[in-house]
C-alpha positions in Angstrom: -13.6 9.1 15.7 -16.8 7.1 16.0 -16.4 3.4 15.3 -18.9 3.6 12.5 -17.0 6.4 10.9 -13.7 4.6 11.3 -15.2 1.4 9.7 -15.9 3.4 6.5 -12.5 5.0 6.5 -10.7 1.7 7.2 -12.6 -0.2 4.5 -12.0 2.5 1.9 -8.3 2.4 2.7 -8.1 -1.4 2.7 -9.9 -1.5 -0.7 -7.3 1.0 -2.0 -4.5 -1.2 -0.7 -6.1 -4.2 -2.4 -6.0 -2.3 -5.7 -2.3 -1.5 -5.1 -1.6 -5.2 -4.5 -3.0 -6.0 -7.9 -1.1 -3.1 -9.5 2.2 -4.2 -8.1 1.5 -7.9 -8.8 1.0 -7.0 -12.5 4.3 -5.1 -12.5 6.0 -8.0 -10.7 4.8 -10.6 -13.2 5.6 -8.4 -16.2 9.1 -7.4 -15.1 11.7 -8.7 -17.5 14.7 -7.9 -15.3 15.6 -9.9 -12.2 16.4 -6.8 -10.1 13.0 -5.2 -10.9 11.2 -8.5 -10.3 12.8 -8.8 -6.8 12.3 -5.2 -5.8 8.6 -5.3 -6.7 8.3 -8.6 -4.9 9.7 -6.9 -1.8 7.3 -3.9 -2.2 4.4 -6.3 -2.6 5.3 -8.5 0.4 5.4 -5.5 2.7 2.2 -4.2 1.3 0.4 -7.5 1.9 1.7 -7.6 5.5 0.7 -3.9 6.1 -2.8 -4.4 4.7 -3.3 -7.5 6.9 -2.1 -5.5 10.0 -4.5 -2.6 9.2 -7.4 -5.0 8.6 -6.9 -7.1 11.7 -6.2 -4.1 14.0 -9.2 -2.2 12.6 -11.5 -5.1 13.3 -10.1 -5.4 16.8 -10.7 -1.7 17.4 -14.2 -1.9 16.1 -15.0 -5.1 17.8 -16.6 -6.5 14.7 -15.4 -8.5 11.6 -15.7 -7.3 8.1 -18.4 -9.0 6.2 -17.9 -11.2 3.2 -17.9 -8.9 0.2 -16.6 -5.8 2.0 -13.3 -6.0 0.3 -13.8 -4.4 -3.2 -10.4 -3.5 -4.7 -10.1 0.0 -6.1 -8.7 0.0 -9.6 -5.2 1.4 -9.6 -3.5 2.2 -12.9 -0.1 3.8 -13.4 2.5 3.2 -16.1 5.4 2.5 -13.8 6.6 1.5 -10.4 7.7 4.9 -9.3 4.3 6.6 -10.0 2.5 3.8 -8.3 4.8 4.0 -5.3 4.3 7.8 -5.0 0.5 7.4 -5.2 0.6 4.7 -2.5 2.7 7.0 -0.3 0.1 9.7 -0.7 -2.8 7.4 0.2 -0.9 6.1 3.2 -0.2 9.7 4.3 -3.8 10.7 3.9 -5.0 7.7 5.9 -2.5 8.6 8.7 -3.7 12.2 8.7 -7.3 11.0 9.1 -6.6 8.8 12.1 -3.6 10.2 13.9 -5.4 12.6 16.2 -7.5 9.8 17.8 -5.7 8.5 20.9 -7.6 5.2 20.6 -6.1 4.6 17.2 -2.4 5.1 18.3 -1.5 1.4 17.7 -2.9 1.6 14.1 -1.2 5.0 13.6 2.1 3.4 14.8 1.7 0.6 12.2 1.1 3.3 9.5 4.2 5.2 10.6 6.3 2.1 10.4 5.0 1.4 6.9 5.7 5.0 5.8 9.3 4.3 6.8 9.4 1.2 4.6 7.9 3.2 1.7 10.7 5.8 2.0 13.2 2.9 1.7 11.5 1.6 -1.4 11.4 5.1 -2.9 15.2 5.2 -2.5 15.6 1.7 -4.0 13.4 2.6 -7.0 15.5 5.7 -7.5 18.7 3.6 -7.5 17.1 1.2 -10.0 16.1 4.1 -12.2 19.7 5.3 -12.3 20.7 1.8 -13.4 18.1 2.0 -16.1 16.1 -0.9 -14.6 12.9 0.8 -13.7 12.8 3.2 -16.6 13.3 0.7 -19.3 12.0 -2.5 -17.8 9.4 -1.9 -15.1 7.1 0.3 -17.2 3.7 -1.5 -17.5 2.7 -1.9 -21.1 -0.5 0.0 -21.7 
């Protein structure tokens, strides 16, 4: 993939991740159950670290820094944690599909694969929380 093409792909993905950060932060702050609050905090912490890794590795690959104003969050709106997590998983999978065939991007692809593993863990933990009634009754974002 040409560096200029990757720059557009990376920025689009990073902007989506910025939107997910805001979405999960809203859920985190509006949670009225400690279990939900902590679970969303963990999801958010890993998302922040992942976005930072992708941004820094991408700039290293391209050999240029992003410019001030390049980060423009994409608005993300779901009514609950599970739907947001499922959408995030799809966006991460799509990004991986876009870059995985490029040998020069193997390091970034590995970081994406590691994060996909974390997302599967969170999918399981959200499922457990739903069984406990925490996610269904507490983590739904008020529209």
